[in-house]
C-alpha positions in Angstrom: 0.0 0.0 0.0 1.3 3.4 -1.0 1.5 5.9 1.9 -0.2 9.2 1.4 2.3 10.9 3.7 5.1 12.7 1.7 8.7 11.8 2.3 9.9 14.3 4.8 13.4 15.6 5.2 15.3 14.3 8.2 15.4 17.7 9.9 11.6 18.3 9.4 10.6 17.5 13.0 13.3 19.8 14.5 12.4 22.6 12.1 8.7 22.3 13.0 9.5 22.5 16.7 11.6 25.6 16.2 8.9 27.3 14.2 6.3 26.5 16.8 8.6 28.0 19.4 8.9 31.1 17.2 5.1 31.5 16.9 4.6 30.8 20.6 7.2 33.4 21.6 5.8 36.0 19.3 2.3 35.4 20.6 3.6 35.7 24.2 5.4 39.0 23.5 2.3 40.4 21.8 0.0 39.3 24.7 2.4 40.7 27.3 2.7 44.0 25.4 -1.1 44.3 25.3 -1.4 43.4 29.0 1.3 46.0 29.9 -0.6 48.7 27.9 -3.8 47.8 29.8 -2.1 47.9 33.1 -0.7 51.3 32.2 -4.2 52.5 31.2 -5.7 51.3 34.4 -3.0 53.0 36.4 -3.6 56.3 34.5 -7.4 56.0 35.1 -6.8 55.4 38.8 -4.4 58.3 39.0 -6.9 60.6 37.3 -9.7 59.6 39.7 -7.4 60.0 42.7 -6.3 63.5 41.5 -10.0 64.5 41.0 -11.0 63.2 44.4 -8.3 65.2 46.1 -9.9 68.5 45.0 -13.5 67.8 43.9 -16.5 65.8 45.4 -15.9 62.6 43.3 -17.9 60.2 45.5 -19.4 56.8 44.8 -22.3 58.2 42.8 -19.9 60.1 40.5 -17.9 56.9 40.0 -21.0 54.9 39.3 -21.9 57.4 36.6 -18.4 57.4 35.3 -18.4 53.6 35.1 -21.7 53.6 33.2 -20.6 56.2 30.8 -17.3 54.4 30.0 -19.3 51.1 29.5 -21.6 52.9 27.1 -18.7 54.3 25.2 -16.8 51.0 25.1 -19.4 48.3 25.4 -17.1 45.4 24.6 -14.8 46.2 27.6 -16.0 44.7 30.8 -13.4 46.3 33.0 -15.3 49.6 33.7 -17.4 48.6 36.7 -17.5 50.9 39.7 -15.6 48.2 41.7 -12.9 48.1 39.1 -12.6 51.8 39.1 -12.0 51.7 42.9 -9.4 49.0 42.2 -7.7 51.3 39.6 -7.6 54.1 42.1 -6.1 51.9 44.8 -3.6 50.6 42.3 -2.4 54.1 41.4 -2.2 55.1 45.0 -0.2 51.9 45.8 2.3 52.3 43.0 2.8 56.1 43.1 6.6 56.3 42.9 8.7 58.0 40.3 9.2 54.8 38.3 6.7 54.3 35.5 4.2 51.5 36.2 5.3 49.6 33.1 8.8 49.3 34.6 7.6 47.8 37.9 6.9 44.1 38.5 3.2 44.9 38.5 3.4 46.1 35.0 4.4 42.5 34.0 1.5 40.9 35.8 -2.1 40.4 34.8 -4.7 42.7 36.3 -6.1 39.8 38.4 -2.6 39.4 39.9 -2.5 43.1 40.8 -6.0 43.0 42.3 -4.9 40.0 44.5 -1.9 42.0 45.7 -4.1 45.0 46.5 -6.7 42.9 48.4 -4.3 40.5 50.2 -1.5 42.9 51.3 -1.4 46.3 52.9 2.4 46.7 53.0 3.8 48.1 49.7 7.2 46.5 50.1 5.5 43.1 50.5 3.5 43.8 47.4 6.8 44.5 45.5 8.3 41.3 47.0 5.5 39.0 45.9 5.0 40.8 42.6 8.7 40.3 41.7 8.6 36.6 42.6 5.3 36.1 40.7 7.0 37.4 37.6 10.2 35.5 38.2 8.5 32.1 38.7 5.5 32.6 36.5 2.9 32.1 39.3 -0.7 31.9 38.5 -3.1 34.0 40.6 -4.1 31.0 42.7 -0.4 30.2 43.4 0.3 33.9 44.3 -2.7 33.9 46.7 -1.5 30.7 48.3 2.0 32.0 48.8 0.7 35.2 50.4 -1.7 33.3 52.6 1.0 31.0 53.9 3.4 33.8 54.4 6.2 32.8 52.0 8.1 35.9 52.8 8.5 34.8 56.4 9.8 31.4 55.4 12.0 32.3 52.4 15.7 32.0 53.3 14.9 30.7 56.8 15.2 27.1 55.7 15.8 25.3 52.4 12.5 24.9 50.5 11.4 24.5 47.0 8.1 26.5 47.3 9.5 29.1 44.9 10.8 26.6 42.5 9.1 26.3 39.2 7.1 23.1 39.1 6.7 21.2 35.8 4.5 23.3 33.6 4.0 26.0 36.3 6.3 28.5 34.6 3.8 29.1 31.9 0.9 29.8 34.3 1.4 33.5 34.2 1.6 33.5 30.4 -1.6 31.5 30.2 -3.3 33.9 32.7 -2.4 36.9 30.5 -3.4 35.1 27.3 -6.8 34.1 28.6 -7.6 37.2 30.7 -10.9 38.4 29.4 -10.1 42.0 30.3 -7.0 41.8 28.1 -9.0 40.4 25.2 -11.8 43.0 25.7 -9.1 45.7 25.8 -8.0 44.7 22.3 -11.6 44.2 21.1 -10.1 41.2 19.2 -11.5 38.3 21.1 -12.2 35.2 19.1 -15.9 36.1 19.6 -15.3 39.7 18.4 -17.7 39.3 15.6 -20.3 37.8 17.9 -19.9 40.7 20.3 -20.7 43.1 17.4 -23.7 41.1 16.4 -25.0 40.7 19.9 -24.5 44.5 20.4 -26.7 45.1 17.4 -29.3 42.6 18.6 -29.4 44.3 22.1 -29.9 47.7 20.5 -32.7 46.5 18.3 -34.4 44.8 21.2 -34.2 47.9 23.3 -35.5 50.1 20.4 -38.4 47.8 19.7 -39.8 47.0 23.1 -43.2 48.2 21.9 -43.4 45.0 19.8 -43.3 43.0 23.0 -46.7 44.2 24.0 -47.8 46.7 26.6 -46.4 47.0 30.1 -42.6 46.6 29.6 -40.3 49.1 31.1 -36.6 49.4 30.2 -34.3 48.9 33.3 -30.9 48.7 31.7 -28.6 47.5 28.9 -25.4 45.7 30.0 -26.9 46.0 33.4 -24.2 45.6 36.0 -24.4 43.1 38.9 -21.7 43.0 41.6 -21.8 39.5 43.1 -19.3 39.5 46.0 -16.8 41.7 44.1 -17.2 39.8 40.8 -18.7 41.8 37.9 -21.4 40.4 35.7 -23.4 42.2 32.9 -26.9 41.4 31.8 -27.5 42.1 28.1 -31.0 43.6 28.7 -33.0 43.9 31.9 -36.7 44.7 31.6 -39.5 45.0 34.0 -43.0 43.8 33.2 -45.4 46.1 35.2 -48.6 44.1 34.9 -47.1 40.9 36.3 -44.7 42.9 38.6 -41.6 41.0 37.6 -38.1 41.4 36.2 -37.3 40.0 32.8 -33.7 39.1 32.0 -32.9 38.9 28.3 -29.6 37.4 27.1 -28.7 37.4 23.4 -26.2 35.1 21.7 -25.2 35.5 18.1 -24.8 31.8 17.3 -26.9 28.7 17.8 -28.0 27.6 21.2 -25.4 26.0 23.5 -26.2 24.5 26.9 -23.8 26.9 28.6 -25.9 29.8 27.4 -28.9 28.6 29.4 -26.6 28.1 32.4 -25.5 31.7 32.2 -29.1 32.9 31.9 -30.2 30.8 34.9 -27.4 32.4 36.9 -28.6 35.9 36.0 -32.2 35.0 36.8 -31.2 33.7 40.3 -29.0 36.7 40.9 -31.8 39.2 40.0 -34.2 37.3 42.2 -31.8 37.4 45.1 -30.4 41.0 44.6 -33.2 43.1 43.1 -36.6 41.4 43.4 -38.7 42.6 46.3 -40.7 40.0 48.4 -44.0 41.2 46.9 -42.8 40.8 43.3 -43.3 37.8 41.1 -40.3 35.5 40.3 -37.9 36.7 37.6 -38.2 35.3 34.1 -35.3 34.8 31.8 -35.4 34.9 28.0 -32.5 33.5 25.9 -32.4 34.5 22.3 -30.0 32.8 20.0 -30.0 34.3 16.5 -28.7 33.5 13.1 -29.7 34.3 9.6 -31.8 31.1 9.2 -33.4 30.7 12.6 -34.0 32.1 16.0 -34.2 30.0 19.1 -36.0 31.5 22.0 -35.9 29.8 25.4 -37.4 30.9 28.7 -36.1 30.2 32.2 -38.3 30.4 35.3 -37.1 30.2 38.9 -38.3 26.9 40.1 -40.1 27.8 43.4 -40.3 24.1 44.4 -36.6 23.7 43.9 -34.9 26.8 45.4 -31.4 25.8 44.1 -32.5 24.8 40.7 -33.8 26.8 37.7 -36.0 25.0 35.2 -36.0 25.8 31.6 -39.0 26.0 29.4 -40.1 26.7 25.8 -42.8 29.2 25.5 -45.5 26.6 24.8 -44.7 24.7 28.0 -45.2 27.8 30.2 -48.3 28.1 32.3 -51.0 30.2 30.7 -50.5 33.1 33.1 -46.8 33.1 32.3 -47.5 33.2 28.5 -49.8 36.1 28.9 -47.1 38.1 30.7 -44.3 37.4 28.2 -43.7 38.2 24.5 -44.0 35.2 22.3 -41.1 33.8 20.2 -42.8 35.4 17.2 -42.8 38.8 18.8 -39.1 38.5 19.8 -38.3 37.4 16.2 -40.2 40.4 14.9 -38.1 42.7 17.2 -35.1 41.2 15.4 -36.6 41.2 12.0 -33.6 42.6 10.2 -30.2 41.1 10.1 -28.6 42.2 13.4 -25.1 42.0 11.9 -25.8 44.9 9.6 -24.7 48.1 11.3 -27.3 50.2 9.6 -30.0 48.1 11.0 -28.8 48.3 14.6 
């Protein structure tokens, strides 16, 4: 039998390995450059806020407005929550020496590493110590937090140990953290879902602009509505309130076809709104998931299962109780709200 594989030169495998290393190194340098630019941006934002607060009444309400305005201007960037603005201010105040931030160890770490240093340590010299070693040994955020929690600085040098040694594969943890950091990807606007972001943005705008097609009684609460869950930031595509049934309605839009994880995300938002926003007198929150494409639209609904407090059941519209159907737009109404191709900028 004749092999379909071509005859390869003897040095082919070694050459392929060398080229893969070249590509990987180039990607790593590019990712680190982007990360450093983002860290510098966050430091400058924090410095600006700190300067304004030293002379003007820039309180929490002003920062909330600033966060909202920045998110509206740069909707693909998720780093502009009020919590993160406070982190930026604290970051600038912590690293306020004459040395540019990009030349400090923190400039080489991811933003998540820097937030961990801010939250776990009060002493600046200790921050520098741990930041330097995180860069040197390629620590992930979890390793950095563990080393802080166990007080590595009190043990280092006191007795021989290998806690700082690079474990097999651990040296790339920092590189992977930077490469996969969603804030870095959002900063570029070049995520692998960049096109989906643009489409979903257009879908959200169209939904917000055509609420009348849903029927009477819907009020607009917010677009990219921010939820702060124990310091973690989440953003609901569209949050509505249905006045006749006295309930919140969470709308999530995905550009592609339905995936199980989409419903899991929607269920989380429904549970969070029920826990954080819904008043005792109000009806349970409803979630609507819209997955759009040129050829079809999948609309799924999620209801908080009152009989199962920790579970959220998913339904199609036809399976909902009659009273729920009367309080919600039908799949046809939602499809009508997205009648035009959402990927066309002129239709948004």
